[in-house]
C-alpha positions as CSV (number, residue, x, y, z in Angstrom):
1,M,17.6,59.2,3.0
2,T,18.6,57.9,6.4
3,T,18.7,54.1,6.6
4,P,16.3,53.0,9.3
5,V,17.7,51.0,12.2
6,I,14.8,48.8,13.4
7,G,15.1,47.7,17.0
8,P,13.0,45.5,19.4
9,D,10.5,48.3,20.0
10,I,8.6,47.2,16.9
11,E,8.0,43.7,18.4
12,K,4.7,44.6,20.1
13,Q,3.2,45.0,16.6
14,L,4.4,41.6,15.3
15,R,2.0,38.6,15.2
16,W,2.8,34.9,14.7
17,A,-0.1,34.5,12.2
18,D,1.3,37.3,10.1
19,V,4.8,35.7,10.1
20,L,3.3,32.5,8.8
21,D,1.6,34.4,6.1
22,A,4.9,36.2,5.2
23,L,6.8,32.8,5.1
24,E,4.1,31.1,3.0
25,A,4.0,34.1,0.6
26,G,7.8,34.1,0.3
27,H,7.8,30.5,-0.6
28,R,5.4,31.0,-3.4
29,M,7.8,33.5,-5.0
30,P,10.8,32.4,-7.2
31,R,13.2,30.1,-5.3
32,A,15.7,32.0,-3.3
33,E,19.4,32.1,-4.3
34,I,21.3,31.4,-1.1
35,A,24.8,31.0,0.0
36,D,26.3,30.1,3.4
37,S,29.8,30.3,4.8
38,F,30.9,28.7,8.1
39,L,34.0,29.4,10.1
40,Y,35.0,27.6,13.2
41,R,37.3,28.3,16.1
42,G,37.0,25.5,18.6
43,A,33.5,25.6,19.9
44,D,32.8,29.0,18.4
45,T,31.1,29.5,15.1
46,L,30.9,32.4,12.6
47,L,28.0,31.9,10.1
48,S,27.3,34.3,7.3
49,R,24.2,33.7,5.3
50,A,23.1,35.6,2.2
51,A,19.9,35.4,0.2
52,W,18.3,37.0,-2.8
53,I,14.6,36.6,-3.8
54,N,13.7,38.1,-7.1
55,G,10.9,40.6,-6.4
56,M,11.7,40.8,-2.6
57,G,15.3,41.9,-2.3
58,S,18.4,40.6,-0.7
59,L,19.8,40.1,2.8
60,V,23.0,39.3,4.5
61,K,23.0,38.0,8.1
62,T,26.1,37.2,10.1
63,A,25.8,35.3,13.4
64,L,28.6,34.6,15.8
65,V,28.0,31.7,18.3
66,F,30.2,31.9,21.3
67,R,29.1,29.1,23.6
68,D,31.0,30.4,26.7
69,N,29.2,33.8,26.6
70,R,26.6,32.7,29.1
71,A,29.3,32.7,31.8
72,R,30.1,36.3,30.8
73,G,26.5,37.4,31.2
74,L,26.2,37.8,27.4
75,P,24.0,36.1,24.8
76,N,25.6,33.0,23.2
77,V,24.5,34.3,19.7
78,N,25.1,37.8,18.3
79,G,25.3,39.3,14.9
80,G,23.8,41.7,12.4
81,V,21.2,41.8,9.6
82,S,21.3,44.0,6.5
83,L,18.3,44.2,4.2
84,F,18.8,45.5,0.6
85,S,16.4,46.8,-2.1
86,D,15.6,44.5,-4.9
87,Q,15.3,47.5,-7.4
88,S,18.5,49.4,-6.5
89,G,20.6,47.3,-4.2
90,L,20.6,50.2,-1.7
91,L,20.6,49.3,2.0
92,E,17.0,49.6,3.1
93,A,17.3,48.7,6.8
94,L,19.5,47.4,9.6
95,V,17.2,45.2,11.6
96,D,17.9,44.0,15.1
97,F,19.6,40.6,14.9
98,H,18.0,39.1,17.9
99,L,14.5,40.3,16.8
100,V,14.9,38.7,13.4
101,T,16.4,35.5,14.8
102,K,13.6,35.1,17.3
103,W,10.7,35.5,14.9
104,K,12.4,33.6,12.0
105,T,13.5,30.6,14.1
106,A,10.2,30.2,15.9
107,G,8.2,31.1,12.9
108,D,10.1,28.5,10.8
109,S,9.1,25.7,13.1
110,L,5.6,27.1,13.6
111,L,5.1,26.9,9.9
112,A,6.2,23.3,9.9
113,T,3.8,22.5,12.7
114,S,0.9,24.3,11.1
115,R,1.3,22.0,8.1
116,L,2.5,18.7,9.7
117,A,1.0,18.4,13.2
118,R,-2.4,17.0,13.8
119,P,-5.0,19.8,14.3
120,D,-6.2,18.2,17.5
121,S,-2.7,18.4,19.1
122,R,-2.9,19.6,22.7
123,A,0.2,18.3,24.5
124,I,3.5,19.9,23.6
125,T,6.9,18.9,25.1
126,L,9.7,21.4,24.9
127,V,13.2,19.8,25.2
128,G,15.5,22.6,26.4
129,A,14.6,25.6,28.4
130,G,16.5,28.4,26.8
131,A,15.3,31.5,24.8
132,V,14.3,29.4,21.8
133,A,12.1,27.2,23.9
134,R,10.4,30.2,25.4
135,S,9.8,31.7,21.9
136,M,8.3,28.3,20.8
137,H,6.0,28.3,23.8
138,A,4.5,31.7,22.6
139,A,4.5,30.6,18.9
140,Y,2.7,27.3,19.6
141,R,0.1,28.9,21.8
142,S,-0.9,31.1,18.8
143,L,-1.9,27.9,17.0
144,F,-3.0,25.8,20.0
145,P,-4.3,28.2,22.6
146,D,-5.5,25.4,24.8
147,A,-2.3,23.4,24.7
148,R,-0.6,22.2,27.9
149,F,3.2,22.4,27.8
150,T,5.9,20.2,29.4
151,V,9.5,21.4,29.5
152,W,12.5,19.2,30.2
153,N,16.1,20.4,30.5
154,R,19.3,18.6,31.3
155,S,19.8,21.0,34.2
156,P,16.4,21.1,35.9
157,D,16.5,24.6,37.4
158,P,15.9,26.4,34.1
159,A,12.9,24.1,33.3
160,Q,11.4,24.7,36.7
161,A,11.8,28.5,36.3
162,M,10.2,28.4,32.8
163,A,7.3,26.4,34.3
164,R,6.8,29.0,37.0
165,E,6.9,31.9,34.6
166,L,4.9,30.7,31.6
167,P,1.2,29.7,31.4
168,N,0.0,26.1,31.1
169,C,3.6,24.9,31.6
170,S,5.0,22.3,33.9
171,A,8.5,20.9,34.3
172,A,9.4,17.2,33.6
173,T,12.0,15.1,35.2
174,D,11.4,12.0,33.0
175,L,12.2,12.9,29.3
176,Q,10.9,9.6,27.9
177,A,7.5,10.0,29.6
178,A,7.3,13.6,28.4
179,V,8.1,12.7,24.8
180,T,5.7,9.7,24.8
181,D,2.8,11.7,26.2
182,A,3.3,14.6,23.7
183,D,1.5,15.3,20.5
184,I,4.2,17.8,19.4
185,I,7.9,17.5,20.5
186,C,10.3,20.4,20.0
187,T,14.0,20.1,20.7
188,A,16.0,23.3,21.1
189,T,19.3,22.2,22.7
190,M,23.0,22.4,22.1
191,S,23.5,18.6,22.3
192,K,26.2,16.9,20.3
193,T,24.7,13.4,20.8
194,P,21.0,12.4,20.3
195,I,18.7,12.9,23.3
196,L,15.5,12.1,21.5
197,Q,15.1,8.4,21.1
198,G,13.0,7.0,18.3
199,D,11.8,4.1,20.4
200,W,9.9,6.6,22.6
201,L,7.8,7.9,19.7
202,R,4.2,6.9,18.9
203,P,2.0,7.2,15.8
204,G,0.5,10.7,15.2
205,Q,3.2,12.8,16.7
206,H,5.0,15.7,15.2
207,I,8.6,16.6,15.9
208,D,10.4,20.0,15.4
209,L,14.2,19.7,15.6
210,I,15.7,23.1,16.0
211,G,19.0,22.9,18.0
212,A,21.6,21.2,15.9
213,Y,23.3,23.7,13.6
214,R,26.8,22.3,13.2
215,P,28.1,19.1,11.5
216,D,29.0,17.7,14.9
217,M,25.6,18.2,16.5
218,R,22.5,15.9,16.7
219,E,19.3,15.8,18.8
220,A,17.4,12.8,17.4
221,D,18.8,9.3,17.0
222,D,18.8,7.1,13.8
223,V,15.6,5.3,14.9
224,A,13.6,8.5,15.1
225,L,14.7,9.4,11.6
226,T,13.9,6.0,10.1
227,R,10.4,5.9,11.8
228,A,9.4,9.4,10.7
229,A,8.2,11.1,7.5
230,L,11.1,13.5,7.0
231,F,10.8,17.2,6.0
232,V,13.1,20.1,6.2
233,D,12.6,23.9,6.0
234,S,15.2,24.1,3.3
235,I,17.0,21.3,1.4
236,D,19.8,23.7,0.5
237,T,20.7,24.5,4.1
238,T,20.2,21.3,6.0
239,L,21.3,18.1,4.2
240,D,25.0,18.9,3.7
241,H,25.7,21.2,6.6
242,I,24.0,19.9,9.7
243,G,24.9,16.7,11.6
244,E,21.3,15.9,12.2
245,L,21.0,14.8,8.5
246,K,24.6,15.0,7.2
247,D,25.7,12.2,9.5
248,P,22.9,9.6,8.9
249,L,23.1,10.4,5.1
250,A,26.8,9.7,5.1
251,R,26.3,6.4,6.9
252,G,23.4,5.3,4.6
253,V,20.8,5.3,7.5
254,I,18.6,7.6,5.3
255,Q,18.7,8.6,1.7
256,R,18.3,12.0,0.2
257,Q,15.1,10.9,-1.4
258,D,13.7,10.2,2.0
259,I,13.3,14.0,2.5
260,R,9.7,14.4,1.3
261,A,9.7,18.2,0.8
262,D,10.9,21.5,2.1
263,F,8.9,24.7,2.4
264,Y,8.8,25.2,-1.3
265,G,6.5,22.2,-1.3
266,I,3.8,24.3,0.2
267,A,2.8,25.4,-3.3
268,D,2.0,21.9,-4.5
269,D,0.9,20.6,-1.0
270,S,3.8,18.1,-0.8
271,F,4.8,19.7,2.5
272,S,1.9,18.1,4.4
273,R,1.1,15.3,6.8
274,P,1.0,12.1,4.8
275,A,-1.5,10.3,7.1
276,P,-3.2,10.9,10.5
277,D,-1.1,8.2,12.2
278,A,2.2,9.2,10.6
279,I,5.1,10.4,12.7
280,T,6.3,13.6,11.1
281,L,9.7,15.3,11.7
282,C,10.9,18.6,10.4
283,K,14.5,19.8,10.7
284,N,14.8,23.5,11.2
285,G,18.1,24.6,9.5
286,G,17.2,28.2,8.9
287,G,18.6,30.1,6.0
288,A,19.0,33.7,4.9
289,H,16.0,33.5,2.7
290,L,13.8,33.0,5.8
291,D,15.5,35.9,7.5
292,L,14.8,37.9,4.3
293,M,11.1,37.1,4.4
294,V,10.8,37.9,8.1
295,S,12.9,41.0,7.9
296,R,10.8,42.3,5.0
297,Y,7.7,41.7,7.1
298,I,9.3,43.6,10.0
299,L,10.3,46.5,7.8
300,D,6.7,46.7,6.4
301,K,5.4,46.9,10.0
302,W,7.9,49.5,10.9
303,R,7.0,51.6,7.8
304,A,3.3,51.3,8.7
305,S,4.1,52.5,12.2
306,Q,5.7,55.7,10.9
307,G,2.4,56.8,9.4
């Protein structure tokens, strides 16, 4: 039997609500076995992630982050995704890397928002104007169709272009004002130093941190972490690998027990907003188990499309 190669053509059949269902269902299954390996060459990163969920299957995803690719007219992040059968170990599908990454990354933070943000949230600030921010605009609108969006970017031109092209979106020049006015704040940058200041936050807000993925990267300062109720998508992939948490943990700014829950807390409702006026913050660190859940959803959609 020929192994299917699933490309971006299937995307028109994907739905954010279905991705949330797939991620929630996956986190009610046995806890995933996961392993990550990181290799670095200067500013470039090779990240290989593997996951196995008993009853779902296994997956290996390799991502290469070349930060200078934009100048070459190429995506900064490339790679491959291999999905394997849980029963036989046979390769079930090769799934488009960018398709999986888009829906996993945005679905990850959308799941956090669905559990942690106030249901009456209407103002959303996107910090960063790249591909992830655009995906988050679409994802958030599936939960908050009446939301108004503000986008800020260190270089203003991409933010202005995004504001022109996307509905209910305007560009901001004052990041502090955009953060203070927001009900939901989403950071998706390549910053190595914090750009989100905790002194700007107000009670009732929710923050999705997406961008930092290396030990030397951070998007939120120490004050933001100490003011917020802290959550992560996966304890196994965030605390010891990503500067956003690894750095303040090492300096004693926060403790491991300050992390209230990861997505496996959905089952016992510990992954939930503690109070209406709480500031909640979730660090999106990803993980191959999330890629596995989303890739399995994509494969199911592809099979259904084949009749």
